[in-house]
PLY file of the C-alpha trace (Angstrom):
ply
format ascii 1.0
element vertex 191
property float x
property float y
property float z
element edge 190
property int vertex1
property int vertex2
end_header
2.62 7.45 9.08
-0.48 5.56 8.15
-2.27 2.30 8.20
-2.69 0.36 4.93
-3.84 -3.27 4.55
-4.28 -5.96 1.93
-6.26 -9.09 2.38
-6.85 -12.18 0.17
-9.62 -14.65 1.16
-11.64 -16.92 -1.06
-11.81 -15.27 -4.54
-11.63 -11.77 -3.26
-8.88 -9.27 -2.52
-9.12 -6.11 -0.57
-7.01 -3.04 0.05
-7.91 -0.48 2.64
-6.25 2.60 4.10
-6.85 5.32 6.84
-7.36 8.94 5.60
-5.07 10.79 7.92
-1.89 12.52 6.86
0.71 13.59 9.37
3.37 16.30 9.11
5.44 16.05 12.37
3.15 16.84 15.35
0.34 17.99 12.77
-2.50 15.96 11.70
-4.51 16.40 8.44
-7.72 14.53 8.73
-10.21 13.70 6.13
-12.40 16.72 7.04
-9.65 19.20 5.87
-7.98 17.15 3.09
-9.59 17.34 -0.30
-7.74 14.11 -1.44
-7.49 11.92 1.70
-7.73 8.65 -0.20
-4.35 6.80 0.02
-5.42 4.17 -2.48
-5.13 4.92 -6.36
-5.69 2.70 -9.31
-3.44 2.46 -12.42
-4.18 -0.04 -15.14
-6.47 -2.11 -13.11
-3.98 -2.35 -10.28
-4.76 -0.87 -6.76
-1.74 0.69 -4.96
-1.38 1.92 -1.44
1.91 3.83 -0.51
3.46 4.89 2.76
6.40 7.17 3.11
6.62 10.79 1.97
3.23 12.37 1.16
4.75 13.24 -2.26
5.00 9.57 -3.27
1.28 9.47 -4.11
1.43 11.93 -6.93
4.93 10.95 -8.05
3.85 7.39 -8.39
0.63 8.17 -10.34
2.54 10.40 -12.69
5.39 7.76 -13.19
2.78 4.91 -13.91
0.92 7.05 -16.27
4.14 7.53 -18.19
4.89 3.91 -18.24
1.72 1.86 -19.23
3.65 -1.19 -20.18
4.70 -2.14 -16.68
3.38 -5.45 -15.43
2.23 -5.92 -11.90
0.78 -9.49 -12.21
3.54 -11.52 -10.18
6.31 -11.12 -7.76
8.97 -11.29 -10.58
7.17 -8.71 -12.77
6.46 -6.25 -10.04
10.28 -6.47 -9.20
11.05 -5.76 -12.78
8.63 -2.89 -12.92
10.00 -1.22 -9.82
13.42 -1.72 -11.06
12.50 0.03 -14.26
10.68 2.87 -12.44
13.69 3.57 -9.97
15.83 5.47 -12.42
12.86 7.37 -13.76
11.94 8.42 -10.18
15.58 9.69 -9.65
15.72 11.37 -13.02
12.24 12.84 -13.55
10.97 13.19 -9.87
14.39 13.93 -8.25
14.14 10.90 -5.72
16.95 10.93 -3.26
18.02 7.35 -2.93
20.25 7.50 0.01
19.41 5.75 3.31
22.09 4.14 5.30
25.72 4.16 4.11
26.20 0.37 4.11
22.90 -0.46 2.26
23.51 -2.87 -0.46
21.28 -1.02 -3.04
19.86 2.45 -3.53
16.42 3.03 -1.86
13.20 4.00 -3.50
12.18 5.51 -0.22
8.61 4.06 -0.24
6.65 1.03 0.92
3.71 -0.10 -1.26
0.79 -2.61 -1.03
-0.57 -3.81 -4.28
-3.89 -5.60 -4.90
-4.85 -6.97 -8.36
-6.78 -9.83 -9.92
-3.60 -12.00 -9.51
-3.19 -11.42 -5.75
-1.77 -9.12 -2.96
1.79 -7.94 -2.92
4.27 -5.77 -0.85
7.14 -3.75 -2.30
9.68 -2.36 0.08
12.35 0.49 -0.23
15.05 -1.56 -1.92
12.49 -3.18 -4.24
12.02 -6.26 -2.22
8.73 -7.78 -3.30
6.61 -10.24 -1.38
3.49 -12.02 -2.31
0.98 -12.59 0.68
-1.18 -15.50 0.92
-3.78 -14.05 3.47
-2.99 -10.48 4.59
-0.37 -7.87 5.38
-0.15 -4.32 6.53
2.31 -1.37 6.31
2.64 2.13 8.03
2.81 2.95 11.68
-0.33 1.05 12.48
0.80 -2.13 10.87
1.41 -4.28 13.97
-2.07 -3.38 15.47
-3.73 -4.27 11.96
-1.71 -7.47 11.43
-2.74 -8.75 14.95
-6.41 -7.88 14.60
-6.53 -9.40 10.97
-4.84 -12.64 12.33
-7.52 -12.77 15.21
-10.46 -12.83 12.73
-9.02 -14.20 9.36
-10.34 -17.85 9.96
-13.94 -16.68 10.83
-15.80 -18.22 7.78
-18.52 -15.47 7.76
-15.88 -12.71 7.01
-14.92 -11.73 3.65
-11.55 -10.01 2.58
-13.27 -6.71 2.79
-14.63 -7.49 6.32
-11.02 -8.48 7.43
-9.46 -5.43 5.90
-11.97 -3.23 7.62
-11.10 -4.86 11.06
-7.38 -4.22 10.31
-7.90 -0.46 9.61
-10.29 0.09 12.42
-7.87 -1.49 14.90
-4.85 0.47 13.48
-6.79 3.66 13.71
-7.96 2.98 17.34
-4.42 2.45 18.67
-1.94 4.37 16.31
-1.92 8.08 16.74
-0.87 8.66 13.13
-3.86 6.87 11.52
-7.54 7.78 11.73
-10.85 7.03 10.28
-12.85 7.11 8.09
-11.25 4.55 5.83
-11.24 3.80 2.14
-11.62 0.29 0.97
-11.58 -1.29 -2.51
-12.11 -4.92 -3.61
-11.37 -6.98 -6.62
-12.21 -10.56 -7.67
-9.23 -12.87 -8.33
-8.85 -13.98 -11.85
-11.33 -11.30 -13.17
-10.24 -9.59 -16.36
0 1
1 2
2 3
3 4
4 5
5 6
6 7
7 8
8 9
9 10
10 11
11 12
12 13
13 14
14 15
15 16
16 17
17 18
18 19
19 20
20 21
21 22
22 23
23 24
24 25
25 26
26 27
27 28
28 29
29 30
30 31
31 32
32 33
33 34
34 35
35 36
36 37
37 38
38 39
39 40
40 41
41 42
42 43
43 44
44 45
45 46
46 47
47 48
48 49
49 50
50 51
51 52
52 53
53 54
54 55
55 56
56 57
57 58
58 59
59 60
60 61
61 62
62 63
63 64
64 65
65 66
66 67
67 68
68 69
69 70
70 71
71 72
72 73
73 74
74 75
75 76
76 77
77 78
78 79
79 80
80 81
81 82
82 83
83 84
84 85
85 86
86 87
87 88
88 89
89 90
90 91
91 92
92 93
93 94
94 95
95 96
96 97
97 98
98 99
99 100
100 101
101 102
102 103
103 104
104 105
105 106
106 107
107 108
108 109
109 110
110 111
111 112
112 113
113 114
114 115
115 116
116 117
117 118
118 119
119 120
120 121
121 122
122 123
123 124
124 125
125 126
126 127
127 128
128 129
129 130
130 131
131 132
132 133
133 134
134 135
135 136
136 137
137 138
138 139
139 140
140 141
141 142
142 143
143 144
144 145
145 146
146 147
147 148
148 149
149 150
150 151
151 152
152 153
153 154
154 155
155 156
156 157
157 158
158 159
159 160
160 161
161 162
162 163
163 164
164 165
165 166
166 167
167 168
168 169
169 170
170 171
171 172
172 173
173 174
174 175
175 176
176 177
177 178
178 179
179 180
180 181
181 182
182 183
183 184
184 185
185 186
186 187
187 188
188 189
189 190
């Protein structure tokens, strides 16, 4: 339960997230959480995950053990998550079951990725999408997507400004998301 967004505009990409964690009916806000940031960096790539709270530490550990993974394109992100999936099961005890009739095992997480090549989304069966403008995940995603759509074409707004609007709106209307937010930016094509 969260709101995480990615935005691409001009030569800038942005990724932003709320800072609330939710456990059933209990909210853990930024004022009580020593590590409320839902965005982490690995190898120059920014990741935002939603799903189980454990995914954050698991993915950081898995990525630190696999420094050769490539997140520069849709195809390489798919291949990297395909390589990570058995490691998540073997080393971190991921339970890949979702629905009985699913065609593939699930990685049980949804991720947004921002890097100098663009913005991407990865879903539970390792489906990978590259986005041209913006996207959001988590329980506040519909609010965030609508808000970002409403302001995206305003020329004075940067990718960071639009991401901020998405998170603020997600937090205003989704009970499982709250401010403050964390926001990071990168320049497209930068080394």
